C-alpha positions, 0 to 999 in steps of 0.5 A: 249890712246887718249883723246876723245873730250868729255873727253877733254871738260869735263876736261876743263869745270871742270878746268874752274869751279874750277878756278871760285870757287877759284876766288870767294872764294879768292874774298869773303873771302881773298882779303879784309883781304889781302888788310887791312893787307897790308895797316896796315903792315909795308911796309918794311916787306911786300912782296906785296909792291914793293920798288918803292911805299913804300914811298907812302904807308908810307905816306898813312899809316901815314894819315890812322893812323891819321884818326883812331886816330881821329875816337873816337873824331868824334864819341864822337862829334856826340854822336855815338859809335863804333857799329854805325860806323860798322852798317853804313859801313855794310849798305851802299848800293853799288848801292847808292854809285855808283849813288852818284859817277856818279852824282858827276862825272856829276856835276860841283863841287863848294863846299863841301856842294854841294858834301855833298848834293849829297851824302845825296840825293843818300845815305840813312842809315836806322836809321841815319840822315846823316846830322849829318856828314856834319860838320865833312865832311867839316872839313876833306874834301877839293874840291881838295881831292874830285876832286882827289878822283873822278878822281882816281875812274874814272881812275881806274874804281872803281865803279864796283860790285867788288870794292865797297864790297871789299872796305867796307870789307877792311874798316870794317877789318881796323876798327875792327883791331883798335877797342880796341884802338878806344873804349879805347880812346872813353871811356876816353873822 
């Protein structure tokens, strides 16, 4: 029994459509969870992390843990609560982020204030004056970190319609995973 060209084309079309749907479901529902889980897990117990980069992951994890530990103190200083940070993460517009990154990439960066001004010019979150973040931004950021981050974004082509939403959901997943710890510390302040 030979397949006709019509049947072969139909089978290939159904297979391609199934693959597209599977990729979309993976991207939409699982990728950010896998990334967040991998970032937060013990690198020695992760099958997703090659041995050659485990030391780098351990250092990144230590930095992430410190940043998470700092969140309650930052929120307290800014008179914000945990839900404010979730709202901001949820409502950052991808196109605005891309516009800010593109402008930073075209600019000769000379100061943290210049970078903050570009971010503030391009990114708006309804109900929040981003100016309240300037002091914290300047304390937590250096020109070298900014330039290195922009280079990584450029090298890895991270300003795509896929990477920013995945980053947003990954950050949100990490925040939600640490919510009890953050809120407990915030309540004790």
